[in-house]
C-alpha positions in Angstrom: 93.3 115.6 89.2 90.3 113.9 90.9 92.4 113.2 94.0 93.6 116.8 94.1 90.1 118.1 93.6 88.9 115.9 96.5 91.6 117.2 98.8 90.9 120.8 97.9 87.1 120.3 98.4 87.8 119.2 102.0 89.7 122.4 102.6 87.7 124.8 100.3 84.6 123.6 98.6 84.7 126.4 96.0 88.3 125.7 95.1 87.6 122.0 94.7 84.6 122.7 92.5 86.6 125.1 90.3 89.3 122.5 89.8 86.7 120.0 88.7 85.4 122.5 86.2 88.9 123.0 84.8 89.4 119.2 84.5 85.9 118.8 82.9 86.5 121.2 80.1 90.1 120.2 79.6 88.8 116.7 79.0 86.2 117.9 76.5 88.9 119.9 74.7 91.3 116.8 74.5 88.4 114.7 73.2 87.7 117.3 70.5 84.1 117.8 71.7 81.9 120.0 69.5 80.1 123.2 70.4 76.9 121.6 71.6 78.8 119.4 74.0 80.6 122.4 75.5 77.4 124.4 75.9 75.8 121.4 77.5 78.6 121.1 79.9 78.2 124.8 80.9 74.5 124.3 81.4 74.7 121.1 83.5 77.6 122.3 85.7 76.0 125.7 86.3 72.4 124.5 86.8 71.2 127.3 84.4 70.4 127.4 80.7 73.5 128.2 78.7 73.4 130.0 75.4 76.2 130.4 72.8 75.6 133.1 70.2 77.9 134.2 67.4 75.8 135.7 64.6 78.7 136.4 62.4 79.6 132.7 62.2 76.0 131.6 62.2 76.2 129.9 65.6 73.3 129.8 68.0 73.2 127.0 70.6 71.1 126.9 73.7 71.0 124.0 76.2 68.8 123.5 79.3 70.3 122.4 82.7 69.0 118.9 82.1 71.1 118.6 78.9 68.3 119.0 76.4 69.0 121.4 73.5 66.3 124.0 73.1 67.4 126.9 70.8 64.0 128.7 70.8 64.3 131.4 73.4 63.8 135.1 74.0 66.3 137.9 73.7 69.5 138.1 75.7 69.1 139.7 79.1 71.7 142.3 80.2 71.4 140.9 83.8 72.9 137.6 82.8 76.6 136.9 83.3 78.4 136.2 80.0 81.9 135.8 78.5 82.7 137.3 75.1 84.3 135.1 72.5 86.8 137.7 71.6 90.3 136.7 72.7 91.6 138.5 75.8 88.1 139.4 77.0 87.1 138.4 80.6 83.7 137.3 82.0 81.2 140.2 82.1 79.5 140.5 85.5 76.3 142.6 85.5 76.2 145.1 88.4 73.4 145.0 91.0 71.8 148.1 89.3 72.1 148.2 85.6 73.0 151.6 84.0 70.9 153.1 81.2 71.2 151.3 77.9 72.3 154.6 76.4 75.3 154.8 78.7 78.8 154.1 77.4 79.3 151.5 80.2 76.3 149.5 79.4 77.2 145.9 80.4 74.6 144.1 78.3 75.3 142.5 74.9 75.2 144.6 71.8 73.8 143.1 68.5 77.2 142.2 67.2 78.5 140.7 70.5 79.4 137.0 70.4 79.7 135.0 73.6 78.4 132.5 76.1 75.6 133.4 78.5 74.4 131.7 81.7 70.7 132.5 81.9 70.3 133.5 85.5 70.2 137.1 86.8 72.8 138.7 89.1 76.6 138.4 89.5 78.0 134.8 89.1 79.8 133.2 92.0 83.4 132.0 91.6 82.4 128.6 90.2 80.1 130.1 87.6 82.8 132.5 86.6 85.2 129.6 86.1 82.6 127.7 84.1 82.2 130.6 81.7 85.9 131.2 81.4 86.8 127.5 80.7 83.8 126.9 78.4 84.5 130.0 76.3 88.2 129.0 76.0 87.1 125.6 74.7 84.6 127.2 72.3 87.3 129.4 70.8 89.4 126.3 70.1 86.5 124.6 68.3 85.5 127.7 66.3 89.1 128.3 65.3 89.6 124.8 63.9 86.2 124.6 62.2 85.2 128.0 61.1 88.0 130.4 61.8 90.8 129.5 59.4 91.4 128.7 55.8 92.3 125.1 55.0 96.0 124.4 54.6 95.5 121.2 52.8 93.1 120.0 50.1 89.5 120.2 51.1 89.0 116.5 51.4 91.9 116.3 53.8 91.0 119.2 56.0 89.7 118.0 59.4 88.1 121.4 60.0 85.8 121.0 57.0 84.9 117.4 58.0 84.2 118.5 61.5 82.0 121.4 60.3 79.9 119.2 58.0 79.3 116.8 60.9 78.4 119.5 63.4 74.6 119.7 64.1 75.1 123.1 65.6 76.4 124.6 62.3 73.8 126.3 60.2 72.4 124.2 57.4 73.7 126.7 54.7 77.2 126.5 56.1 77.1 122.7 56.2 75.9 122.6 52.6 78.7 124.9 51.4 81.3 122.8 53.3 79.8 119.5 51.9 80.2 120.9 48.4 83.9 121.7 49.1 84.3 118.1 50.2 82.8 116.9 46.9 79.5 115.9 48.4 76.4 117.2 46.6 72.6 116.8 46.9 71.3 113.6 45.4 74.5 111.8 46.1 74.3 110.1 49.6 77.3 110.1 51.9 78.1 108.5 55.2 80.1 109.5 58.2 82.9 107.4 59.6 83.9 107.5 63.3 87.4 106.3 63.9 88.5 104.9 67.3 91.4 107.3 67.6 88.9 110.2 67.6 89.2 111.0 64.0 86.3 111.4 61.5 85.8 110.9 57.8 83.0 111.5 55.3 82.8 109.5 52.1 80.3 108.9 49.3 78.0 106.0 49.9 78.1 104.6 46.4 80.6 102.2 45.1 82.7 100.7 47.9 80.2 101.6 50.6 80.6 98.3 52.5 84.3 98.5 52.8 86.1 99.8 55.9 88.0 103.0 55.2 91.2 101.5 56.5 92.4 98.9 59.0 91.6 101.1 62.0 88.5 100.4 64.2 85.6 102.4 62.8 81.9 102.9 63.1 80.1 103.5 59.8 77.0 105.7 59.7 74.1 105.2 57.4 73.9 106.7 53.9 72.2 110.1 54.0 71.9 113.3 52.0 75.0 115.5 52.8 72.9 118.0 54.8 72.0 115.2 57.2 75.5 114.0 57.8 75.3 115.0 61.5 72.7 112.2 61.9 75.0 109.8 60.2 77.8 110.9 62.5 75.7 110.3 65.6 74.9 106.8 64.4 78.5 106.1 63.4 79.6 107.0 67.0 77.0 104.5 68.3 78.3 101.8 65.9 81.9 102.6 67.0 81.0 101.5 70.6 80.3 98.0 69.3 83.7 97.5 67.6 86.5 95.5 69.1 90.3 95.0 68.6 89.6 91.7 66.9 92.1 89.8 69.1 91.7 86.8 71.4 91.5 89.2 74.4 89.0 91.5 72.6 87.2 89.5 69.9 84.8 91.0 67.5 84.6 93.1 64.3 86.8 96.1 64.0 84.3 97.8 61.7 80.5 98.0 62.5 77.8 99.6 60.3 75.1 101.5 62.2 72.4 100.4 59.8 73.1 96.7 60.7 72.7 97.2 64.5 68.9 97.2 64.5 67.5 97.2 68.0 71.0 97.1 69.5 71.2 100.8 68.8 68.5 101.3 71.5 70.6 99.3 73.9 73.5 101.7 73.3 71.3 104.6 74.4 70.6 102.9 77.7 74.1 101.5 78.6 77.3 103.4 79.4 80.4 103.2 81.5 78.4 104.2 84.6 75.6 101.7 84.1 75.6 99.2 87.0 76.5 95.6 85.9 73.6 93.2 85.4 73.8 89.7 86.8 74.4 88.2 83.3 77.4 90.5 82.8 78.8 89.6 86.2 78.5 85.9 85.3 80.4 86.6 82.0 83.2 88.4 83.9 83.5 85.5 86.3 83.9 83.1 83.4 86.5 85.3 81.7 88.5 85.6 85.0 88.6 81.9 85.4 89.6 80.8 81.9 91.9 82.8 79.4 90.0 81.3 76.5 86.6 82.2 77.8 86.0 85.5 76.1 87.0 84.3 72.6 84.9 81.1 73.1 81.8 83.0 74.2 82.1 85.5 71.3 82.5 82.7 68.8 79.4 80.8 70.1 77.4 84.0 70.2 78.3 85.2 66.7 78.6 81.9 64.7 75.7 80.2 63.0 76.5 76.8 64.6 78.9 75.2 67.1 80.8 73.6 64.3 81.5 76.9 62.7 82.4 78.4 66.1 84.9 75.5 66.6 86.4 76.3 63.1 86.7 80.0 64.1 88.5 79.1 67.3 90.6 76.4 65.5 89.7 73.8 68.1 88.1 70.4 67.7 84.3 70.2 68.1 84.6 68.0 71.1 87.0 70.5 72.7 84.5 73.3 72.3 81.7 71.1 73.8 83.9 70.6 76.9 84.7 74.3 77.2 81.0 75.2 76.9 80.0 72.7 79.6 82.5 74.4 81.9 81.4 77.9 80.9 77.7 77.1 81.3 78.4 75.9 84.8 79.9 79.3 85.7 77.3 81.3 83.7 74.3 79.5 85.2 72.4 79.1 81.9 72.4 77.0 78.8 73.9 78.8 75.8 72.8 76.1 73.4 69.1 77.2 73.5 67.9 80.2 71.5 67.0 82.0 74.7 70.3 81.3 76.3 72.2 82.4 73.1 70.3 85.6 73.1 71.2 86.2 76.8 74.8 85.6 75.9 74.7 88.0 73.0 73.1 90.8 75.1 75.5 90.3 77.9 78.5 90.6 75.6 77.0 93.7 74.0 76.5 95.3 77.4 80.1 94.4 78.2 81.3 96.4 75.2 79.0 99.3 75.9 80.2 99.7 79.4 83.7 100.5 78.3 84.8 104.1 78.1 83.4 105.8 75.1 86.1 106.7 72.5 86.9 110.4 72.1 84.7 112.3 69.7 85.7 114.8 67.0 82.4 116.6 67.0 
């Protein structure tokens, strides 16, 4: 898709931009992005504030062009282009001269209208029209699966209910009702669980709170009141980025608790797939490329309380580990035995995990 968009852009910039818009929202839909992410995409791509309003469902989300959510705003302007949420409706383009509000052909929104607005006056160009069309189509999918249908399974097994209780854009009253249907009540803390395949779970925090929900990779959010589960979900998504397959090629825990990350959670906010590699990370990558056992050895040394326990984890003799470390330190350029060198190694390995593609999100 990227290659095709590049070719089209060379021939017709607008067509290339439109194709990139289609690919962008298709990716968000495949990743089961939530309402706020979709509105944010519309705002960032259009360069204008974007506002999603559906009073009947209790939805009101507004995002600035820089990606910040800012719901407080004035009334809707009939001069703004918008796309209704009703199926089969097309983008509404305001005319150059607006007719009287009393006229039957008044293009502005009525009190019961639901839709997505781009907050800039005048008719949209082709790219802005495509943004509205694709964003609204994706919003309809989210609303249908979270607030537009009755559950076909038991409440605890219904992914729509789970997604709604984790959605920060859903009104608090709606989330409280959904939490009650999931068996979660005030005074009984719960936590969100982000699964690597894109799934999500919520579960009571008491009892077996330190057990992974199953054998899949998972990030576990902190225990919170049910109404604050969107916060636990955001933290669980961060924790998920620190998980690994638990193999020799990708060593590390398959389950990570957000409330055990400490300051590493701040690092996650600063590092992503597009972050340029730092010198320490490049050194680790060189070591991994030169020796097939390097990544497992580095992880064991960084996470074990002593070199002897690291050797036990690797099932190698202590002297063998010492020889491997001497070779690795030559490539890395620093001593991993010292507290400072071990911290450098831990941070480099954490950055290596965080630069991987972020797993798909449910909400």
